[in-house]
C-alpha positions as a LaTeX table, in Angstrom:
\begin{tabular}{lrrr}
\hline
Residue & $x$ (\AA) & $y$ (\AA) & $z$ (\AA) \\
\hline
Met1 & 150.82 & 139.89 & 38.95 \\
Thr2 & 148.01 & 141.73 & 40.57 \\
Arg3 & 147.64 & 144.01 & 37.67 \\
Ala4 & 147.51 & 141.05 & 35.35 \\
Thr5 & 144.77 & 139.36 & 37.35 \\
Asp6 & 142.66 & 142.48 & 37.51 \\
Arg7 & 142.13 & 142.33 & 33.82 \\
Ser8 & 139.87 & 139.92 & 32.06 \\
Leu9 & 140.82 & 137.34 & 29.60 \\
Phe10 & 139.74 & 139.73 & 26.86 \\
Gly11 & 141.95 & 142.48 & 28.04 \\
His12 & 139.25 & 144.44 & 29.89 \\
Pro13 & 138.93 & 145.21 & 33.55 \\
Arg14 & 136.91 & 142.72 & 35.69 \\
Gly15 & 134.00 & 145.10 & 36.32 \\
Ser16 & 133.74 & 145.97 & 32.71 \\
Arg17 & 133.31 & 142.24 & 31.80 \\
Ser18 & 130.31 & 141.79 & 34.08 \\
Arg19 & 128.66 & 144.79 & 32.58 \\
Ser20 & 129.20 & 143.33 & 29.07 \\
Leu21 & 127.66 & 140.00 & 30.03 \\
Ala22 & 124.57 & 141.71 & 31.40 \\
Gly23 & 124.14 & 143.70 & 28.22 \\
Leu24 & 124.50 & 140.56 & 26.10 \\
Gly25 & 121.83 & 138.76 & 28.13 \\
Leu26 & 119.51 & 141.69 & 27.82 \\
Leu27 & 120.00 & 141.72 & 24.07 \\
Leu28 & 119.26 & 138.02 & 23.74 \\
Gly29 & 116.10 & 138.37 & 25.87 \\
Val30 & 114.76 & 141.20 & 23.75 \\
Thr31 & 115.46 & 139.25 & 20.59 \\
Gly32 & 113.57 & 136.18 & 21.86 \\
Trp33 & 110.59 & 138.29 & 22.96 \\
Cys34 & 110.34 & 139.90 & 19.49 \\
Gly35 & 110.41 & 136.47 & 17.87 \\
Ala36 & 107.55 & 135.29 & 20.06 \\
Cys37 & 105.49 & 138.35 & 19.09 \\
Asp38 & 105.95 & 137.65 & 15.43 \\
Gly39 & 104.08 & 134.30 & 15.81 \\
Pro40 & 105.09 & 130.75 & 14.99 \\
Ala41 & 107.58 & 130.20 & 12.29 \\
Glu42 & 106.28 & 129.65 & 8.80 \\
Pro43 & 106.45 & 126.04 & 7.60 \\
Arg44 & 109.01 & 125.30 & 5.04 \\
Val45 & 107.65 & 125.37 & 1.50 \\
Arg46 & 108.69 & 122.84 & $-1.08$ \\
Pro47 & 109.57 & 123.87 & $-4.61$ \\
Asp48 & 106.16 & 122.55 & $-5.94$ \\
Gly49 & 104.26 & 124.97 & $-3.65$ \\
Ala50 & 103.03 & 122.41 & $-1.06$ \\
Ser51 & 104.08 & 122.58 & 2.49 \\
Glu52 & 105.84 & 119.69 & 4.06 \\
Ala53 & 103.24 & 119.46 & 6.85 \\
Gly54 & 100.26 & 119.56 & 4.41 \\
Ala55 & 101.80 & 116.92 & 2.21 \\
Ala56 & 102.35 & 114.67 & 5.15 \\
Thr57 & 98.66 & 115.05 & 6.22 \\
Ser58 & 96.88 & 114.83 & 2.78 \\
Ala59 & 98.77 & 111.80 & 1.48 \\
Pro60 & 96.81 & 109.25 & 3.58 \\
Leu61 & 93.50 & 110.98 & 2.78 \\
Glu62 & 94.14 & 110.92 & $-0.94$ \\
Ala63 & 95.02 & 107.26 & $-0.81$ \\
Ala64 & 91.81 & 106.40 & 1.08 \\
Ser65 & 89.60 & 108.51 & $-1.26$ \\
Gly66 & 91.10 & 106.91 & $-4.37$ \\
Glu67 & 90.47 & 103.42 & $-2.98$ \\
Arg68 & 86.80 & 104.26 & $-2.16$ \\
Leu69 & 86.30 & 105.77 & $-5.62$ \\
Arg70 & 87.60 & 102.62 & $-7.27$ \\
Glu71 & 85.20 & 100.51 & $-5.16$ \\
Leu72 & 82.23 & 102.66 & $-6.15$ \\
Glu73 & 83.14 & 102.48 & $-9.84$ \\
Leu74 & 83.36 & 98.69 & $-9.67$ \\
Glu75 & 79.99 & 98.50 & $-7.92$ \\
Leu76 & 78.41 & 100.76 & $-10.56$ \\
Gln77 & 79.76 & 98.56 & $-13.34$ \\
Arg78 & 78.30 & 95.46 & $-11.65$ \\
Glu79 & 74.87 & 97.11 & $-11.30$ \\
Arg80 & 74.89 & 98.17 & $-14.95$ \\
Ala81 & 75.78 & 94.65 & $-16.05$ \\
Arg82 & 72.95 & 93.24 & $-13.93$ \\
Ala83 & 70.45 & 95.78 & $-15.42$ \\
Arg84 & 71.51 & 94.74 & $-18.94$ \\
Asp85 & 70.96 & 91.07 & $-18.03$ \\
Leu86 & 67.49 & 91.84 & $-16.64$ \\
Glu87 & 66.52 & 93.84 & $-19.75$ \\
Ala88 & 67.63 & 90.95 & $-21.95$ \\
Gln89 & 65.51 & 88.54 & $-19.89$ \\
Val90 & 62.46 & 90.83 & $-20.13$ \\
Ala91 & 62.88 & 91.06 & $-23.91$ \\
Leu92 & 63.05 & 87.26 & $-24.19$ \\
Leu93 & 59.97 & 86.85 & $-21.98$ \\
Asn94 & 58.03 & 89.39 & $-24.07$ \\
Gln95 & 58.95 & 87.56 & $-27.26$ \\
Ser96 & 57.91 & 84.25 & $-25.74$ \\
Leu97 & 54.61 & 85.75 & $-24.55$ \\
Ala98 & 53.86 & 87.25 & $-27.97$ \\
Ala99 & 54.63 & 83.96 & $-29.71$ \\
Ser100 & 52.42 & 82.07 & $-27.24$ \\
Glu101 & 49.58 & 84.57 & $-27.77$ \\
Glu102 & 49.84 & 84.21 & $-31.54$ \\
Arg103 & 49.74 & 80.41 & $-31.29$ \\
Arg104 & 46.71 & 80.57 & $-29.02$ \\
Ile105 & 44.84 & 82.91 & $-31.36$ \\
Glu106 & 45.69 & 80.71 & $-34.32$ \\
Arg107 & 44.37 & 77.65 & $-32.48$ \\
Glu108 & 41.15 & 79.51 & $-31.68$ \\
Arg109 & 40.67 & 80.46 & $-35.32$ \\
Glu110 & 41.40 & 76.94 & $-36.51$ \\
Trp111 & 38.90 & 75.56 & $-34.02$ \\
Leu112 & 36.20 & 78.05 & $-35.04$ \\
Glu113 & 36.83 & 77.32 & $-38.73$ \\
Tyr114 & 36.56 & 73.61 & $-37.99$ \\
Gln115 & 33.27 & 74.15 & $-36.18$ \\
Ser116 & 31.89 & 76.27 & $-39.02$ \\
Leu117 & 32.80 & 73.61 & $-41.56$ \\
Leu118 & 31.05 & 70.97 & $-39.48$ \\
Gly119 & 27.99 & 73.19 & $-39.30$ \\
Leu120 & 27.75 & 73.20 & $-43.09$ \\
Leu121 & 27.30 & 69.43 & $-43.15$ \\
Ser122 & 23.81 & 68.05 & $-42.85$ \\
Pro123 & 23.19 & 65.01 & $-40.59$ \\
Glu124 & 22.18 & 62.96 & $-43.65$ \\
Arg125 & 25.67 & 63.31 & $-45.09$ \\
Leu126 & 27.38 & 61.97 & $-41.96$ \\
Pro127 & 28.63 & 58.37 & $-42.09$ \\
Gly128 & 25.73 & 56.07 & $-41.32$ \\
Gly129 & 23.19 & 58.87 & $-41.63$ \\
Lys130 & 22.55 & 59.05 & $-37.90$ \\
Pro131 & 23.72 & 61.20 & $-34.98$ \\
Phe132 & 25.83 & 60.00 & $-32.09$ \\
Gly133 & 23.90 & 57.94 & $-29.59$ \\
Val134 & 23.88 & 58.53 & $-25.84$ \\
Glu135 & 23.31 & 55.65 & $-23.45$ \\
Leu136 & 21.56 & 56.60 & $-20.21$ \\
Ser137 & 20.15 & 54.21 & $-17.67$ \\
Gly138 & 16.37 & 54.14 & $-17.72$ \\
Val139 & 16.11 & 56.22 & $-20.91$ \\
Glu140 & 15.14 & 54.71 & $-24.22$ \\
Pro141 & 17.57 & 55.71 & $-27.00$ \\
Thr142 & 16.12 & 58.10 & $-29.54$ \\
Pro143 & 16.08 & 56.57 & $-33.01$ \\
Gly144 & 18.22 & 58.35 & $-35.55$ \\
Pro145 & 17.09 & 59.62 & $-38.93$ \\
Gly146 & 17.82 & 56.28 & $-40.60$ \\
Ala147 & 16.48 & 54.01 & $-37.86$ \\
Gly148 & 12.84 & 53.77 & $-38.97$ \\
Pro149 & 11.66 & 52.13 & $-42.15$ \\
Gly150 & 11.62 & 54.39 & $-45.13$ \\
Ser151 & 13.28 & 57.24 & $-43.22$ \\
Glu152 & 16.11 & 57.51 & $-45.74$ \\
Asp153 & 13.60 & 58.22 & $-48.49$ \\
Glu154 & 11.85 & 60.85 & $-46.35$ \\
Arg155 & 15.04 & 62.96 & $-46.13$ \\
Pro156 & 16.53 & 63.15 & $-49.57$ \\
Leu157 & 19.98 & 64.54 & $-50.18$ \\
Pro158 & 20.27 & 68.19 & $-51.27$ \\
Thr159 & 20.02 & 68.84 & $-54.96$ \\
Glu160 & 22.78 & 70.38 & $-57.03$ \\
Ala161 & 20.99 & 73.72 & $-57.05$ \\
Gln162 & 20.76 & 73.69 & $-53.26$ \\
Leu163 & 24.43 & 72.77 & $-52.94$ \\
Ala164 & 25.35 & 75.58 & $-55.33$ \\
Ala165 & 23.26 & 78.05 & $-53.32$ \\
Gln166 & 24.93 & 76.93 & $-50.11$ \\
Ala167 & 28.38 & 77.33 & $-51.68$ \\
Glu168 & 27.51 & 80.81 & $-52.94$ \\
Arg169 & 26.18 & 81.76 & $-49.52$ \\
Ala170 & 29.39 & 80.55 & $-47.86$ \\
Leu171 & 31.52 & 82.53 & $-50.34$ \\
Arg172 & 29.49 & 85.69 & $-49.76$ \\
Ser173 & 29.77 & 85.21 & $-45.99$ \\
Lys174 & 33.56 & 84.92 & $-46.29$ \\
Ala175 & 33.64 & 88.09 & $-48.39$ \\
Ile176 & 31.66 & 89.99 & $-45.73$ \\
Glu177 & 33.99 & 88.69 & $-43.03$ \\
Lys178 & 37.02 & 89.86 & $-45.01$ \\
Ser179 & 35.47 & 93.30 & $-45.59$ \\
Leu180 & 34.65 & 93.64 & $-41.90$ \\
Arg181 & 38.24 & 92.81 & $-40.93$ \\
Thr182 & 39.45 & 95.40 & $-43.42$ \\
Leu183 & 37.05 & 98.01 & $-42.01$ \\
Leu184 & 38.25 & 97.44 & $-38.44$ \\
Ala185 & 41.90 & 97.60 & $-39.54$ \\
Leu186 & 41.53 & 100.76 & $-41.65$ \\
Glu187 & 39.60 & 102.59 & $-38.94$ \\
Asp188 & 42.16 & 101.52 & $-36.32$ \\
Val189 & 39.59 & 99.79 & $-34.11$ \\
Arg190 & 42.00 & 97.97 & $-31.79$ \\
Ala191 & 39.50 & 97.02 & $-29.08$ \\
Leu192 & 37.70 & 94.51 & $-31.35$ \\
Asp193 & 39.20 & 91.47 & $-33.03$ \\
Leu194 & 36.85 & 89.49 & $-35.26$ \\
Leu195 & 37.18 & 85.74 & $-34.78$ \\
Glu196 & 34.10 & 84.33 & $-36.47$ \\
Cys197 & 31.44 & 85.85 & $-38.71$ \\
Gly198 & 29.10 & 82.94 & $-39.38$ \\
Leu199 & 26.80 & 82.68 & $-42.40$ \\
Leu200 & 24.63 & 85.24 & $-44.14$ \\
Glu201 & 20.91 & 84.91 & $-43.40$ \\
Gly202 & 18.64 & 87.56 & $-44.88$ \\
Asp203 & 19.75 & 91.01 & $-43.71$ \\
Ala204 & 22.04 & 89.68 & $-40.94$ \\
Ile205 & 25.02 & 87.40 & $-40.51$ \\
Gly206 & 25.90 & 85.15 & $-37.63$ \\
Pro207 & 26.85 & 83.86 & $-35.26$ \\
Val208 & 29.66 & 86.37 & $-34.74$ \\
Val209 & 32.44 & 86.27 & $-32.17$ \\
Phe210 & 34.69 & 89.19 & $-31.24$ \\
Arg211 & 37.64 & 89.29 & $-28.89$ \\
Leu212 & 37.78 & 92.35 & $-26.61$ \\
Leu213 & 41.27 & 93.78 & $-26.14$ \\
Asp214 & 42.55 & 96.34 & $-23.66$ \\
Gly215 & 44.80 & 99.32 & $-24.39$ \\
Arg216 & 47.88 & 97.08 & $-24.49$ \\
Gly217 & 46.38 & 94.52 & $-26.85$ \\
Arg218 & 45.76 & 91.92 & $-24.15$ \\
Leu219 & 42.62 & 89.78 & $-24.00$ \\
Ala220 & 39.94 & 91.46 & $-21.86$ \\
Gly221 & 36.82 & 89.50 & $-22.82$ \\
Ser222 & 34.66 & 88.50 & $-25.76$ \\
Leu223 & 31.40 & 89.33 & $-27.50$ \\
Tyr224 & 29.06 & 86.72 & $-28.92$ \\
Ala225 & 25.89 & 87.41 & $-30.90$ \\
Glu226 & 23.54 & 85.20 & $-32.87$ \\
Arg227 & 23.01 & 87.93 & $-35.47$ \\
Met228 & 24.78 & 91.04 & $-36.61$ \\
Arg229 & 23.42 & 93.72 & $-38.92$ \\
Leu230 & 24.56 & 97.24 & $-39.75$ \\
Glu231 & 23.11 & 100.73 & $-39.46$ \\
Ala232 & 24.63 & 103.75 & $-41.14$ \\
Ser233 & 24.22 & 107.51 & $-41.15$ \\
Arg234 & 25.61 & 109.55 & $-44.00$ \\
Ser235 & 24.97 & 112.83 & $-42.22$ \\
Ala236 & 26.74 & 111.72 & $-39.00$ \\
Arg237 & 29.37 & 109.68 & $-40.91$ \\
Thr238 & 28.94 & 106.62 & $-38.73$ \\
Ile239 & 28.50 & 102.88 & $-39.16$ \\
Thr240 & 26.94 & 100.98 & $-36.25$ \\
Leu241 & 27.42 & 97.27 & $-35.62$ \\
Val242 & 24.15 & 95.96 & $-34.16$ \\
Leu243 & 24.78 & 92.72 & $-32.27$ \\
Glu244 & 21.56 & 90.90 & $-31.38$ \\
Ser245 & 20.75 & 88.02 & $-29.01$ \\
Gly246 & 24.13 & 87.61 & $-27.43$ \\
Tyr247 & 26.28 & 88.22 & $-24.41$ \\
Glu248 & 29.62 & 89.62 & $-23.24$ \\
Thr249 & 32.15 & 87.71 & $-21.17$ \\
Arg250 & 34.64 & 89.41 & $-18.84$ \\
Gly251 & 36.68 & 87.83 & $-16.08$ \\
Gly252 & 34.97 & 84.46 & $-16.62$ \\
Glu253 & 31.48 & 85.93 & $-16.10$ \\
Arg254 & 28.79 & 86.15 & $-18.76$ \\
Phe255 & 26.67 & 89.30 & $-19.10$ \\
Pro256 & 23.71 & 88.99 & $-21.50$ \\
Phe257 & 22.85 & 91.97 & $-23.66$ \\
Asp258 & 20.35 & 94.33 & $-22.08$ \\
Asp259 & 16.78 & 93.35 & $-22.96$ \\
Thr260 & 14.94 & 95.84 & $-20.77$ \\
Pro261 & 11.99 & 97.66 & $-22.39$ \\
Arg262 & 12.76 & 100.90 & $-24.20$ \\
Arg263 & 11.94 & 103.94 & $-22.04$ \\
Ala264 & 11.16 & 107.52 & $-22.96$ \\
Gln265 & 14.23 & 109.74 & $-23.35$ \\
Gly266 & 14.75 & 113.04 & $-21.61$ \\
Ala267 & 13.92 & 113.94 & $-18.07$ \\
Gly268 & 10.54 & 115.49 & $-17.56$ \\
Ala269 & 9.10 & 114.32 & $-20.88$ \\
Ala270 & 5.53 & 115.40 & $-21.05$ \\
Asp271 & 2.62 & 113.10 & $-21.69$ \\
Pro272 & 1.48 & 113.43 & $-25.33$ \\
Ala273 & $-2.13$ & 113.19 & $-24.24$ \\
Ser274 & $-1.82$ & 116.21 & $-21.99$ \\
Gly275 & $-1.36$ & 118.60 & $-24.89$ \\
Glu276 & 1.45 & 120.49 & $-23.13$ \\
Gly277 & 5.19 & 120.45 & $-23.59$ \\
Glu278 & 6.99 & 117.99 & $-25.81$ \\
Ala279 & 8.03 & 114.41 & $-25.42$ \\
Glu280 & 10.88 & 112.49 & $-27.01$ \\
Val281 & 10.56 & 108.74 & $-27.31$ \\
Glu282 & 12.41 & 106.04 & $-29.18$ \\
Ala283 & 10.73 & 104.04 & $-31.90$ \\
Lys284 & 9.40 & 100.66 & $-30.92$ \\
Gly285 & 12.14 & 98.04 & $-30.82$ \\
Thr286 & 12.39 & 94.71 & $-32.53$ \\
Gly287 & 12.17 & 92.76 & $-29.28$ \\
Arg288 & 15.76 & 91.48 & $-29.50$ \\
Ala289 & 18.35 & 92.41 & $-26.91$ \\
Ala290 & 21.15 & 94.18 & $-28.74$ \\
Arg291 & 24.54 & 95.76 & $-28.24$ \\
Arg292 & 25.55 & 98.64 & $-30.54$ \\
Val293 & 29.12 & 99.48 & $-31.45$ \\
Val294 & 29.52 & 102.85 & $-33.21$ \\
Leu295 & 32.36 & 103.42 & $-35.66$ \\
Glu296 & 32.76 & 107.16 & $-36.16$ \\
Gly297 & 34.23 & 109.23 & $-38.95$ \\
Ile298 & 33.37 & 106.76 & $-41.72$ \\
Asp299 & 31.73 & 107.48 & $-45.03$ \\
Pro300 & 29.08 & 104.74 & $-45.37$ \\
Leu301 & 29.02 & 105.16 & $-49.16$ \\
Ser302 & 32.49 & 103.63 & $-49.31$ \\
Trp303 & 31.12 & 100.41 & $-47.82$ \\
Ala304 & 27.66 & 100.39 & $-49.40$ \\
Asp305 & 28.49 & 97.51 & $-51.76$ \\
Asp306 & 30.63 & 95.47 & $-49.33$ \\
Phe307 & 27.83 & 95.23 & $-46.75$ \\
Arg308 & 24.79 & 95.72 & $-49.01$ \\
Glu309 & 22.81 & 92.87 & $-47.41$ \\
Leu310 & 23.51 & 93.95 & $-43.83$ \\
Phe311 & 22.08 & 97.45 & $-44.33$ \\
Gly312 & 18.57 & 96.00 & $-44.63$ \\
Ala313 & 16.27 & 94.94 & $-47.42$ \\
Ala314 & 16.36 & 98.41 & $-48.99$ \\
Gly315 & 20.13 & 98.70 & $-48.57$ \\
Leu316 & 21.92 & 101.92 & $-47.78$ \\
Asp317 & 19.93 & 105.07 & $-48.57$ \\
Leu318 & 21.61 & 106.57 & $-51.66$ \\
Ser319 & 18.80 & 108.94 & $-52.63$ \\
Gly320 & 19.40 & 112.63 & $-53.36$ \\
Asp321 & 17.42 & 115.81 & $-53.76$ \\
Asp322 & 14.55 & 115.64 & $-56.27$ \\
Gly323 & 14.78 & 119.38 & $-57.01$ \\
Leu324 & 11.10 & 120.07 & $-56.32$ \\
Trp325 & 11.55 & 122.09 & $-53.14$ \\
Asp326 & 13.36 & 125.28 & $-52.23$ \\
Leu327 & 15.60 & 123.93 & $-49.45$ \\
Gly328 & 16.32 & 127.35 & $-47.94$ \\
Leu329 & 12.62 & 128.19 & $-47.77$ \\
Val330 & 11.77 & 124.78 & $-46.27$ \\
Arg331 & 14.42 & 125.19 & $-43.57$ \\
Ala332 & 13.27 & 128.73 & $-42.69$ \\
Arg333 & 9.57 & 127.77 & $-42.39$ \\
Leu334 & 10.35 & 124.66 & $-40.36$ \\
Asn335 & 12.49 & 126.67 & $-37.93$ \\
Glu336 & 9.73 & 129.25 & $-37.58$ \\
Leu337 & 7.25 & 126.53 & $-36.58$ \\
Leu338 & 9.71 & 124.84 & $-34.23$ \\
Lys339 & 10.41 & 128.15 & $-32.50$ \\
Arg340 & 6.76 & 128.49 & $-31.48$ \\
Asp341 & 6.84 & 125.35 & $-29.31$ \\
Ser342 & 9.45 & 126.34 & $-26.72$ \\
Ser343 & 7.96 & 125.04 & $-23.49$ \\
Ser344 & 10.80 & 122.50 & $-23.03$ \\
Gly345 & 13.44 & 123.96 & $-25.31$ \\
Ile346 & 13.69 & 125.03 & $-28.93$ \\
Tyr347 & 14.57 & 122.86 & $-31.89$ \\
Arg348 & 16.40 & 124.31 & $-34.85$ \\
Leu349 & 17.13 & 122.74 & $-38.23$ \\
Arg350 & 20.77 & 123.54 & $-38.86$ \\
Glu351 & 21.37 & 121.70 & $-42.14$ \\
Leu352 & 19.18 & 120.19 & $-44.83$ \\
Gly353 & 20.73 & 118.12 & $-47.61$ \\
Gly354 & 17.69 & 117.57 & $-49.82$ \\
Val355 & 14.12 & 116.33 & $-50.16$ \\
Gln356 & 13.07 & 113.07 & $-51.80$ \\
Glu357 & 9.43 & 111.95 & $-52.04$ \\
Gly358 & 8.36 & 114.15 & $-49.13$ \\
Val359 & 11.20 & 113.07 & $-46.83$ \\
Leu360 & 13.91 & 115.47 & $-45.65$ \\
Leu361 & 17.40 & 114.06 & $-46.27$ \\
Arg362 & 20.67 & 114.42 & $-44.36$ \\
Val363 & 19.46 & 116.73 & $-41.62$ \\
His364 & 21.24 & 118.27 & $-38.65$ \\
Leu365 & 18.77 & 119.18 & $-35.90$ \\
Glu366 & 19.76 & 121.04 & $-32.74$ \\
Arg367 & 17.95 & 121.35 & $-29.45$ \\
Leu368 & 18.58 & 124.60 & $-27.58$ \\
Asp369 & 18.12 & 125.31 & $-23.92$ \\
Ser370 & 16.32 & 128.35 & $-22.47$ \\
Glu371 & 19.49 & 130.46 & $-22.84$ \\
Gly372 & 20.05 & 129.57 & $-26.48$ \\
Gly373 & 22.92 & 127.12 & $-25.91$ \\
Val374 & 23.10 & 123.84 & $-27.82$ \\
Glu375 & 21.93 & 121.08 & $-25.54$ \\
Arg376 & 21.81 & 118.20 & $-28.02$ \\
Arg377 & 22.52 & 117.60 & $-31.69$ \\
Leu378 & 20.74 & 115.09 & $-33.89$ \\
Phe379 & 22.17 & 113.83 & $-37.17$ \\
Ala380 & 19.91 & 111.73 & $-39.37$ \\
Asp381 & 19.77 & 110.62 & $-42.98$ \\
Arg382 & 15.99 & 110.94 & $-43.13$ \\
Leu383 & 13.41 & 113.13 & $-41.37$ \\
Arg384 & 9.70 & 112.51 & $-41.89$ \\
Leu385 & 7.02 & 114.99 & $-40.75$ \\
Ser386 & 3.50 & 113.95 & $-39.77$ \\
Ala387 & 0.60 & 115.83 & $-38.15$ \\
Gly388 & $-2.46$ & 114.46 & $-36.40$ \\
Ala389 & $-4.96$ & 115.07 & $-33.66$ \\
Ser390 & $-2.31$ & 114.51 & $-30.95$ \\
Gly391 & 0.10 & 117.04 & $-32.44$ \\
Val392 & 3.11 & 116.95 & $-34.76$ \\
Glu393 & 5.71 & 114.22 & $-34.93$ \\
Leu394 & 9.25 & 114.38 & $-36.31$ \\
Glu395 & 10.64 & 110.92 & $-37.00$ \\
Leu396 & 14.38 & 110.74 & $-37.63$ \\
Ser397 & 16.00 & 107.55 & $-38.92$ \\
His398 & 19.52 & 106.27 & $-39.54$ \\
Gly399 & 21.42 & 108.66 & $-37.32$ \\
Val400 & 22.96 & 109.48 & $-33.96$ \\
Gln401 & 22.46 & 111.98 & $-31.16$ \\
Val402 & 25.43 & 113.89 & $-29.81$ \\
Arg403 & 25.50 & 115.10 & $-26.22$ \\
Gly404 & 28.16 & 116.96 & $-24.29$ \\
Gln405 & 31.67 & 116.80 & $-25.65$ \\
Asp406 & 31.00 & 114.74 & $-28.78$ \\
Gln407 & 29.36 & 111.83 & $-26.95$ \\
Arg408 & 27.65 & 109.98 & $-29.80$ \\
Val409 & 24.80 & 107.58 & $-29.17$ \\
Pro410 & 23.11 & 105.81 & $-32.10$ \\
Phe411 & 19.34 & 105.79 & $-32.44$ \\
Leu412 & 17.84 & 102.69 & $-30.86$ \\
Asp413 & 16.61 & 100.45 & $-33.66$ \\
Gly414 & 17.70 & 103.17 & $-36.05$ \\
Arg415 & 14.86 & 105.60 & $-35.23$ \\
Tyr416 & 14.30 & 108.67 & $-33.04$ \\
Arg417 & 10.94 & 110.43 & $-32.60$ \\
Val418 & 10.25 & 113.97 & $-31.39$ \\
Leu419 & 6.64 & 114.60 & $-30.36$ \\
Leu420 & 5.22 & 118.12 & $-30.24$ \\
Pro421 & 1.81 & 117.62 & $-28.60$ \\
Gly422 & 1.19 & 121.37 & $-28.19$ \\
Ala423 & 1.90 & 122.26 & $-31.83$ \\
Asp424 & $-0.74$ & 123.92 & $-34.01$ \\
Thr425 & $-1.29$ & 121.20 & $-36.61$ \\
Glu426 & $-3.27$ & 123.50 & $-38.92$ \\
Ala427 & $-0.38$ & 125.97 & $-39.07$ \\
Trp428 & 2.02 & 123.13 & $-39.89$ \\
Val429 & $-0.22$ & 121.90 & $-42.72$ \\
Arg430 & $-0.67$ & 125.43 & $-44.14$ \\
Ala431 & 3.09 & 126.02 & $-44.12$ \\
Gly432 & 3.54 & 123.75 & $-47.12$ \\
Leu433 & 6.28 & 121.46 & $-45.82$ \\
Pro434 & 7.42 & 118.16 & $-47.34$ \\
Gly435 & 5.31 & 115.28 & $-46.13$ \\
Leu436 & 2.46 & 117.58 & $-45.08$ \\
Ser437 & 1.59 & 119.06 & $-48.48$ \\
Pro438 & 2.42 & 118.33 & $-52.13$ \\
Ala439 & 5.55 & 119.75 & $-53.71$ \\
Pro440 & 5.10 & 123.19 & $-55.32$ \\
Ala441 & 6.47 & 122.02 & $-58.66$ \\
Ala442 & 4.24 & 118.95 & $-58.66$ \\
Ala443 & 1.14 & 121.05 & $-57.83$ \\
Gly444 & 1.90 & 123.46 & $-60.68$ \\
Ser445 & 1.75 & 126.53 & $-58.46$ \\
Ser446 & 4.11 & 128.83 & $-56.70$ \\
Ala447 & 5.39 & 128.21 & $-53.21$ \\
Pro448 & 2.72 & 128.45 & $-50.51$ \\
Pro449 & 2.78 & 131.46 & $-48.22$ \\
Ala450 & 4.76 & 131.41 & $-45.04$ \\
Pro451 & 2.88 & 130.54 & $-41.82$ \\
Ala452 & 1.20 & 133.56 & $-40.22$ \\
Asp453 & 2.55 & 134.71 & $-36.87$ \\
Arg454 & 0.46 & 134.28 & $-33.76$ \\
Asp455 & $-1.27$ & 137.25 & $-32.30$ \\
\hline
\end{tabular}
């Protein structure tokens, strides 16, 4: 019995069992410590590669992001729909504005045409043969043309010849108006819109009315002139609209054309009586305040017949070279003389197109500064030379002056004068230049000698 109790349930002695339990505990402790050193256990991985913990965390985030994305897409679609609606409204408003502008312009033209037709009627042809009366307190009414005895006989009706002349004048005025509209359209002059051209009277037509437009074709103002005539330069390829006795309206204000006296051009112009330097002055004006509109890059010959009356009594200058002068020799001698008078710059004749009856045609004159740079260029159809006690004068007509970067300014009243008060007039006369001496061929002799150099 004792022997049986001294053994363990497993058949070992009692002391041996305690030693086995201690070894088992030690083994379990070492195993747990090694597991702790290896770190936390790896999460279980699903067959699709995502961990169970990550899937559980990202699912709510993905759901929230998808909902926000759908909201933003819906908002973007609403904004795009609103932008399309606004663009459609703007297009409708632009169409309505353009149609309204066209109707307004058409009403203006109809009104101006109505006024011009009324202007063609004489008071004698009105019903009753008298003007409209005005009743004012304390003022005796003015008798009309048919109020006095025998007044109807004093103002006879126009004859058939006069009526025919008036009809021909009206037709010619309409033809000029049509040609002017064509000129503005072909030359792409968008800032001017001709509304009324009036009737032809001598070398001018009027009254004329232009609309002024801005860069977007909107009304910016208007131009009104009693008369309009034309100036042209074949050498500069320009046509100038000369509007006289009128005004410009902008922003509801009226600005009359400048009627200040013409002043000498060029700073520091010398007094011709002093005999030193040179002076440049404009030709004397006509006394009418004018506004000039230059159309550049146009061959005036193409419009010589359409506007023949507006170019003046002599019409556009169509003359050419008479063949009596050596153009190269004339240009060289003129440049030699111009070079001698260099107190305020040097003039140089760059181009000469011909000579007709002592007048130089289609000239290009340059003014040089002290360093030889081009300071100003003058283009003129005609250049006339004259010499006198006060010096030498070069008168250019029908042209423009160009300053800076192609800034073109037409000659005032069509003329530009260059005075050389310090020039040696005897040397100019001896040089044998057109206008100062007869042509070599006409004199029956060879070309005169070149001017002698100064000592």
